[in-house]
LOVOGU-729260 format. One record per atom (N, C-alpha, C): x, y, z. Coordinates in steps of 0.05 Angstrom, whole numbers, padded with zeros to 5 digits, always signed. Each point is the difference from the previous one (the first is absolute). Layout:
BEGIN
XYZ;...
END
This chain:
BEGIN
-00077+00323-00364;-00018-00009+00022;+00011-00026+00012;+00000-00001+00026;+00008-00024+00015;-00025-00013+00011;-00001-00026-00002;-00022-00015+00012;+00009-00014+00025;-00019-00004+00019;+00006-00014+00025;-00025-00017+00007;+00004-00026+00002;-00022-00018+00007;+00007-00014+00026;-00019+00002+00019;+00004-00012+00026;+00005+00021+00021;-00022+00012+00010;+00002+00023+00018;-00006-00010+00029;+00017-00019+00009;-00003-00011+00027;+00019+00014+00019;+00008-00014+00021;+00018+00011+00020;+00026+00011-00012;+00012-00015-00018;+00025+00008-00013;-00005+00017-00024;-00018-00010-00018;-00005+00014-00025;-00009+00029+00004;-00017+00005+00020;-00010+00027+00004;+00023+00019+00007;+00020-00010+00015;+00022+00017+00008;+00020+00004-00024;+00004-00021-00015;+00018+00002-00023;-00012+00018-00021;-00025-00004-00006;-00013+00018-00019;-00001+00028+00009;-00004+00004+00026;+00000+00027+00012;+00026+00014-00004;+00022-00015+00003;+00027+00012-00005;+00003+00009-00029;-00009-00016-00019;+00001+00007-00028;-00017+00025-00006;-00023+00001+00013;-00018+00023-00004;+00012+00026+00012;+00011-00003+00024;+00012+00023+00013;+00025+00011-00015;+00012-00017-00016;+00023+00008-00016;-00008+00014-00026;-00026+00003-00004;-00009+00015-00023;-00007-00016-00024;-00002-00027+00003;-00006-00017-00023;-00031-00001-00004;-00008-00002-00025;-00028-00005-00007;-00005-00030+00004;-00021-00006+00015;-00005-00027+00009;-00028-00009-00006;-00003-00024-00011;-00026-00013-00003;+00001-00025+00016;-00021-00005+00017;+00002-00021+00020;-00025-00018-00002;+00004-00025+00009;-00023-00019+00002;+00004-00017+00025;-00022-00006+00013;-00001-00019+00022;-00027-00014-00001;+00001-00026+00007;-00025-00015-00001;-00021+00011+00019;+00009+00008+00024;-00018+00015+00018;+00003+00029-00006;-00020+00010-00015;+00002+00027-00011;+00004+00022+00021;-00012-00003+00023;+00001+00020+00021;+00029+00006+00009;+00018-00019-00003;+00027+00004+00009;+00015+00020-00019;-00011+00005-00023;+00013+00019-00019;-00006+00029+00008;-00021+00005+00015;-00010+00027+00004;+00020+00019+00011;+00016-00007+00021;+00020+00019+00010;+00020+00010-00021;+00008-00018-00018;+00019+00008-00021;-00014+00016-00022;-00025-00007-00006;-00015+00016-00019;-00004+00028+00009;-00004+00003+00026;-00003+00027+00012;+00026+00016-00002;+00022-00014-00002;+00026+00013-00002;+00008+00005-00030;-00017-00009-00018;+00006+00006-00028;+00003-00024-00019;-00001-00025+00011;+00002-00024-00017;-00026-00004-00015;+00002-00013-00022;-00024-00006-00016;-00008-00029+00005;-00025-00005+00007;-00009-00027+00005;-00008-00015-00025;+00005-00026-00001;-00008-00016-00023;-00019-00022+00009;-00015-00011-00018;-00020-00020+00007;+00009-00028-00005;+00024-00004-00011;+00011-00026-00005;+00030+00001-00005;+00014-00023+00003;+00029+00000-00008;+00004+00007-00029;-00018-00009-00017;+00002+00006-00029;+00000+00030-00004;-00017+00015+00014;-00001+00029-00003;+00026+00013+00008;+00012-00010+00022;+00026+00010+00009;+00020-00004-00022;+00001-00025-00011;+00020-00006-00020;-00003+00016-00025;-00024+00007-00008;-00005+00015-00024;+00009+00029+00002;+00002+00010+00025;+00006+00028+00004;+00029+00005+00008;+00014-00020+00010;+00027+00004+00011;+00021-00013-00017;+00024+00012+00000;+00023-00011-00014;+00016-00018+00019;-00002+00006+00026;+00013-00016+00021;-00021-00007+00021;-00001-00025+00007;-00020-00009+00019;+00013-00016+00023;-00006+00008+00024;+00009-00015+00024;-00023-00017+00011;+00005-00024+00008;-00019-00016+00015;+00012-00008+00027;-00017+00002+00021;+00008-00008+00027;-00024-00014+00012;+00000-00027-00003;-00024-00015+00006;+00005-00021+00021;-00021-00010+00012;+00002-00016+00025;+00012-00027-00004;-00006-00014-00022;+00009-00027-00003;+00000-00008-00029;+00010-00024-00006;+00001-00009-00028;-00027+00000-00015;-00021-00008+00014;-00027+00000-00013;-00008+00028-00008;+00006+00019+00017;-00008+00028-00006;+00016+00010-00024;+00025-00007-00002;+00016+00008-00023;-00011-00011-00026;-00007-00026+00000;-00012-00012-00024;-00027+00013-00007;-00016+00006+00020;-00026+00012-00004;+00003+00028-00013;+00020+00014+00007;+00005+00027-00012;+00012-00003-00028;+00017-00019-00004;+00015-00002-00025;-00018-00010-00023;-00016-00020+00006;-00014-00014-00022;-00030+00006-00001;-00013-00010-00020;-00029+00003-00003;-00007+00024-00018;-00026+00003-00006;-00009+00021-00019;+00007+00028+00010;+00000+00004+00027;+00006+00026+00012;+00028+00000+00012;+00017-00018-00009;+00026-00003+00012;+00020+00021-00010;+00021+00003+00015;+00021+00020-00005;+00013-00006-00027;+00005-00025-00006;+00015-00006-00025;-00017+00005-00025;-00026+00001+00003;-00018+00008-00022;+00002+00030-00006;+00003+00015+00021;+00000+00029-00003;+00027+00013-00007;+00022-00013+00009;+00026+00013-00003;+00008+00001-00030;+00014+00021-00007;+00009+00005-00027;+00027-00014-00005;+00006-00008-00024;+00026-00011-00007;+00022+00021+00007;+00021-00009+00013;+00022+00018+00007;-00003+00011+00028;-00023-00003+00013;-00004+00010+00027;+00014-00018+00020;+00002+00008+00025;+00016-00014+00020;-00017-00006+00024;+00000-00025+00008;-00015-00009+00024;+00021-00008+00021;-00003+00012+00024;+00017-00006+00023;-00017-00013+00021;+00004-00025+00006;-00015-00014+00021;+00015-00001+00026;-00010+00012+00020;+00012+00001+00027;-00013-00020+00019;-00018-00016-00009;-00013-00020+00017;+00020-00022+00007;-00005-00013+00023;+00016-00023+00008;-00013-00025-00010;+00011-00012-00021;-00009-00024-00013;+00024-00019-00004;-00004-00022-00013;+00022-00018-00005;+00016+00009-00024;+00026-00007-00001;+00016+00006-00024;-00012-00013-00025;-00010-00024+00004;-00012-00014-00023;-00023+00016-00012;-00017+00011+00017;-00022+00016-00009;+00009+00026-00014;+00021+00012+00012;+00011+00025-00012;+00010-00005-00028;+00014-00023-00004;+00011-00006-00026;-00023-00005-00020;-00022-00012+00009;-00023-00005-00017;-00013+00026-00007;-00003+00019+00019;-00011+00026-00006;+00016+00015-00021;+00027-00001+00004;+00018+00013-00019;-00004-00012-00028;-00002-00026-00002;-00004-00013-00026;-00026+00009-00013;-00022+00001+00016;-00026+00008-00011;+00001+00029-00009;+00013+00017+00016;+00003+00028-00007;+00016+00004-00025;+00022-00014-00002;+00018+00002-00024;-00014-00009-00025;-00018-00019+00002;-00016-00009-00023;-00016+00023-00012;-00007+00019+00017;-00015+00024-00008;+00017+00024-00004;+00027-00004-00001;+00019+00022-00003;+00000+00019+00024;-00008-00010+00023;+00000+00016+00024;+00025-00009+00017;+00014+00020+00010;+00024-00006+00016;-00009-00005+00029;+00016-00016+00014;-00007-00008+00027;+00024-00001+00019;-00004+00011+00024;+00020-00002+00021;-00014-00011+00025;+00012-00020+00013;-00010-00007+00027;+00017+00017+00020;-00014+00014+00017;+00014+00019+00018;-00013+00001+00028;+00000-00023+00014;-00011-00001+00027;+00017+00017+00019;-00011+00006+00023;+00014+00018+00018;+00005-00013+00027;+00021+00009+00013;+00005-00005+00029;-00007+00025+00015;-00016-00004+00021;-00009+00023+00015;-00031+00000+00003;-00010+00010+00021;-00029+00000+00005;-00011+00028-00002;-00022+00006+00014;-00014+00025-00004;+00016+00025+00007;+00016-00002+00022;+00016+00023+00008;+00020+00008-00022;+00017-00018-00009;+00018+00007-00022;-00014+00008-00026;-00023-00012-00005;-00015+00007-00024;-00009+00029+00002;-00009+00008+00024;-00009+00028+00004;+00023+00020-00004;+00024-00008+00008;+00023+00018-00001;+00016-00002-00026;-00007-00018-00017;+00015-00004-00024;+00027-00014+00005;+00000-00019+00019;+00024-00014+00008;-00001-00030-00006;-00015-00008-00020;-00001-00028-00007;+00025-00009-00014;+00005-00026+00000;+00022-00012-00016;-00013-00017-00022;+00007+00006-00025;-00011-00015-00022;+00019-00022-00009;-00011-00024-00004;+00015-00022-00012;-00011-00003-00028;+00016+00004-00020;-00010+00001-00028;+00011-00022-00017;-00018-00012-00015;+00007-00020-00021;-00010+00010-00027;+00018-00002-00020;-00008+00009-00027;+00022+00015-00014;-00007+00011-00023;+00020+00014-00017;+00011+00025+00013;+00026+00003-00001;+00014+00022+00013;-00009+00027-00012;-00005+00001-00026;-00008+00025-00012;-00028+00008+00009;-00018-00019+00004;-00026+00006+00010;+00001+00010+00029;+00018-00012+00015;+00004+00010+00028;+00010+00028+00000;+00019+00008-00017;+00010+00027+00000;-00022+00020-00008;-00018-00008-00017;-00022+00017-00008;-00018+00007+00024;-00004-00020+00017;-00019+00004+00022;+00013+00006+00027;+00027+00000+00000;+00015+00004+00025;-00008+00026+00014;-00004+00023-00014;-00008+00025+00014;-00026-00004+00016;-00018-00016-00010;-00025-00004+00014;+00005-00018+00025;+00017-00020-00004;+00006-00018+00023;+00014+00016+00022;+00017+00020-00008;+00014+00016+00019;-00019+00018+00016;-00023+00006-00011;-00020+00016+00014;-00012-00017+00023;-00003-00026-00005;-00012-00018+00019;+00019-00015+00018;+00026-00001-00008;+00019-00016+00015;+00027+00013+00004;+00015-00011+00018;+00027+00010+00006;+00022-00015-00016;-00007-00023-00011;+00020-00016-00014;-00014-00018-00020;+00015-00006-00021;-00010-00018-00021;+00021-00021-00006;-00006-00026+00004;+00019-00021-00006;-00009-00016-00024;+00015+00002-00022;-00006-00016-00024;+00011-00028+00003;-00017-00020+00002;+00009-00027+00007;+00004-00018-00025;-00009+00009-00024;+00004-00016-00024;-00024+00000-00017;-00006-00022-00014;-00022-00002-00019;-00027-00001+00014;-00021+00000-00015;-00027-00002+00011;-00002-00024+00019;-00012+00005+00023;-00002-00021+00021;+00021+00002+00022;+00022+00014-00006;+00022+00002+00019;-00007+00019+00023;-00015+00021-00006;-00008+00018+00021;-00019-00014+00019;-00019-00015-00010;-00019-00014+00016;+00014-00022+00016;+00020-00013-00012;+00015-00020+00015;+00014+00012+00024;+00012+00024-00003;+00013+00013+00022;-00020+00008+00021;-00024+00008-00008;-00020+00008+00020;-00008-00024+00018;-00002-00024-00012;-00006-00024+00016;+00023-00006+00019;+00025+00003-00009;+00023-00004+00017;-00001+00020+00024;-00006+00025-00007;-00002+00020+00021;-00021-00006+00021;-00024-00007-00010;-00022-00004+00019;+00002-00026+00015;+00013-00020-00011;+00006-00024+00015;+00017+00008+00025;+00020+00016-00004;+00017+00008+00023;-00016+00019+00018;-00017+00017-00011;-00016+00018+00016;-00017-00015+00019;-00015-00020-00010;-00018-00016+00017;+00015-00014+00022;+00024-00011-00006;+00016-00014+00019;+00011+00019+00021;+00009+00023-00009;+00013+00019+00018;-00019+00010+00022;-00024+00007-00009;-00020+00010+00020;-00008-00022+00019;-00003-00024-00010;-00007-00023+00017;+00022-00005+00021;+00026+00001-00009;+00022-00004+00018;+00001+00022+00021;-00004+00025-00008;-00001+00022+00018;-00022-00003+00021;-00024-00008-00009;-00023-00004+00017;+00006-00022+00021;+00012-00022-00010;+00005-00022+00019;+00022+00008+00020;+00020+00014-00008;+00021+00009+00018;-00011+00018+00022;-00017+00019-00008;-00012+00019+00019;-00018-00015+00020;-00016-00018-00011;-00018-00016+00017;+00016-00018+00019;+00022-00011-00009;+00017-00017+00017;+00012+00017+00022;+00010+00024-00007;+00011+00018+00021;-00020+00006+00021;-00025+00006-00008;-00021+00006+00020;-00005-00024+00018;+00000-00024-00012;-00005-00024+00016;+00021-00005+00021;+00024+00012-00004;+00022-00002+00020;-00001+00023+00020;-00021+00016-00002;-00003+00022+00019;+00012+00026-00008;+00010+00002-00025;+00012+00025-00009;-00021+00019-00010;+00006+00026+00002;-00018+00021-00010;+00000+00001-00030;-00024+00000-00012;-00002-00001-00029;+00015+00022-00014;-00004+00025+00009;+00014+00022-00013;+00030-00003+00003;+00009-00009+00023;+00029-00004+00004;+00011-00021-00018;-00015-00022-00004;+00009-00021-00018;+00003+00011-00028;-00019+00015-00009;+00001+00011-00027;+00023+00019-00004;+00005+00017+00020;+00022+00019-00003;+00027-00014+00000;+00003-00021+00016;+00025-00015+00000;+00004-00015-00027;-00022-00011-00011;+00003-00013-00026;+00008+00020-00021;-00010+00025+00002;+00006+00020-00020;+00029+00010+00003;+00011-00003+00024;+00027+00010+00004;+00022-00019-00010;-00008-00024-00006;+00020-00020-00009;-00002-00007-00029;+00012-00023-00008;+00001-00008-00028;-00027-00009-00011;-00020-00003+00017;-00026-00010-00009;-00018+00022-00011;+00009+00025+00002;-00016+00023-00010;-00004-00002-00030;-00024+00008-00009;-00006+00001-00029;-00023+00021-00003;+00000+00013-00023;-00021+00021-00005;-00028-00009+00005;-00007-00024-00009;-00028-00009+00003;-00007-00004+00030;+00019-00007+00016;-00005-00004+00028;-00005+00027+00014;+00016+00020-00007;-00005+00027+00010;-00028+00009-00008;-00008-00006-00025;-00026+00009-00010;-00023-00013+00016;+00005-00024+00011;-00021-00015+00014;+00002+00005+00031;+00018+00017+00008;+00004+00004+00029;-00026+00009+00014;-00013+00021-00011;-00024+00010+00013;-00023-00020-00001;-00002-00014-00022;-00021-00021-00001;+00004-00020+00022;+00025-00008+00005;+00005-00020+00021;-00004+00011+00028;+00008+00025+00004;-00002+00012+00027;-00030+00005+00007;-00015+00011-00019;-00028+00007+00005;-00019-00024-00005;+00011-00020-00013;-00017-00023-00009;-00023+00010-00016;+00006+00019-00017;-00020+00012-00018;+00001-00013-00027;-00012-00023-00002;+00002-00016-00025;-00023+00002-00018;-00022+00012+00009;-00024+00002-00017;+00003+00020-00022;+00017+00021+00004;+00006+00020-00020;+00024-00010-00016;-00005-00012-00023;+00021-00014-00014;+00016+00018-00019;+00026-00002+00001;+00017+00011-00021;+00004-00022-00022;+00001-00025+00008;+00002-00022-00018;-00014-00024+00013;-00020-00010-00014;-00019-00019+00013;+00011-00028+00001;-00010-00015+00020;+00006-00029+00002;-00007-00014-00027;-00023+00007-00011;-00008-00013-00025;+00021+00005-00022;+00012+00024+00000;+00019+00007-00021;+00026-00015+00003;+00011-00001+00025;+00025-00015+00004;-00004-00030-00005;-00023-00010+00008;-00005-00029-00004;-00001-00005-00031;-00014+00017-00014;-00002-00004-00029;+00028+00001-00013;+00016+00019+00008;+00027+00003-00012;+00018-00024+00007;-00002-00010+00025;+00016-00023+00007;-00010-00026-00013;-00026-00001-00005;-00011-00022-00015;+00009+00000-00029;+00001+00024-00012;+00011+00003-00027;+00029-00009-00001;+00015+00008+00020;+00029-00008+00001;+00002-00031+00002;-00017-00012+00016;+00000-00029+00004;-00007-00014-00026;-00020+00010-00014;-00008-00012-00026;+00022+00002-00020;+00013+00024-00001;+00021+00004-00020;+00024-00018+00007;+00006-00002+00026;+00023-00017+00008;-00006-00029-00007;-00024-00009+00004;-00008-00028-00007;+00005-00005-00030;-00008+00020-00016;+00004-00003-00029;+00029-00001-00008;+00018+00010+00017;+00028-00001-00007;+00015-00021+00016;-00015-00017+00014;+00013-00021+00016;+00016+00010+00023;-00008+00022+00012;+00014+00012+00022;-00017+00000+00025;+00011-00010+00022;-00015-00002+00026;+00002+00026+00015;-00022+00007+00014;-00001+00024+00017;-00010-00008+00028;+00015-00017+00014;-00011-00010+00026;-00005+00021+00021;+00017+00020+00003;-00005+00020+00020;-00023+00018-00008;-00001+00008-00025;-00021+00017-00010;-00027-00013+00003;-00002-00026-00007;-00025-00014+00001;-00010-00003+00029;+00018-00003+00019;-00007-00001+00028;-00012+00026+00009;+00014+00022-00006;-00009+00027+00008;-00027+00006-00014;-00002-00008-00025;-00025+00005-00015;-00024-00014+00015;+00005-00023+00011;-00021-00014+00015;-00010+00016+00024;+00018+00014+00013;-00008+00017+00023;-00017+00024-00010;+00007+00011-00022;-00017+00022-00011;-00027-00012-00008;-00001-00025-00009;-00025-00014-00005;-00017-00003+00025;+00013-00005+00022;-00015-00002+00026;-00012+00027+00007;+00015+00022-00006;-00011+00027+00005;-00026+00003-00017;+00001-00009-00025;-00024+00002-00017;-00023-00016+00012;+00006-00023+00010;-00021-00017+00012;-00012+00013+00025;+00015+00017+00013;-00011+00015+00023;-00016+00024-00008;-00004+00004-00026;-00015+00023-00010;+00016+00025-00002;+00027-00002-00002;+00017+00023+00000;+00013+00005-00027;-00012-00010-00021;+00012+00003-00027;+00004+00029-00008;-00017+00018+00009;+00002+00028-00007;+00016+00016+00021;+00011-00013+00020;+00017+00013+00020;+00028+00003-00012;+00016+00018+00012;+00028+00002-00008;+00014-00026+00006;+00019-00007-00018;+00012-00027+00004;+00018-00002+00024;+00005+00023+00014;+00015-00001+00025;-00018-00012+00022;-00025-00005-00006;-00018-00013+00020;+00010-00028+00006;+00018-00011-00015;+00012-00026+00006;+00012+00000+00028;+00008+00024+00009;+00010+00003+00028;-00021-00009+00020;-00025+00008-00004;-00021-00007+00017;-00005-00030+00001;+00003-00013-00023;-00003-00029-00002;+00022-00014+00015;+00025+00009-00005;+00023-00014+00012;+00001+00005+00030;-00009+00023+00009;+00001+00007+00028;-00018-00019+00016;-00021-00011-00013;-00020-00016+00014;+00005-00030-00003;+00022-00007-00013;+00006-00029-00004;+00028-00007+00010;
END
């Protein structure tokens, strides 16, 4: 039995892939109604993280933020109370490497194995099983769970010991936030010079500035359809804040990242925290 905790935008799609591949699945989500579509497809619903842990040998978590991960892991109804010695916990949440290492330590104290395995990719790749996993932890544990990761993703990068996968995710999302902001500013600048927006985008894509994430955001930018989020402003801000905090702890400055993060913060102040993070285009266009 496989467990999956966190049936949100990403988790619902990842768990759905596992279910469609014929795996027996027990699931939990704090908002119980979000479990219903997967239950109707054959998943078993649980009433707590502890219940998931007691029934599954392998448990995935995909949660919104560090506080949510701690809430699931600890306490009387926590995952670590329910999981059996020898079982394997794979956390795909975006948290700090420091927290991942601490989770691994607490799990190991209970003879529970732990991998941090956050992903690159949003709802579209999750739906298609085209995520990229960044994994930190024991290589043998990774090989055991690799077939399941291959159901949900197109590639798996083992980055090293516990915390290394999460570290790579922060590096990735730091660049992600900056790339979309630079794209948005370039398009807005082109429009201010009287150029056609679609033409600007196509010319950018034809040259060395092209990147997969920019292609993915093309329709968002053209239609200015930011309310339907693939990846929220709140999420990119949280990830860039985690990167900033981790960098501070290592004595490393992130001047460009912190500047861009402030602009995503302005989007939040405008009430657009739940919008797609490409809405930074709208902010830059007006300033």
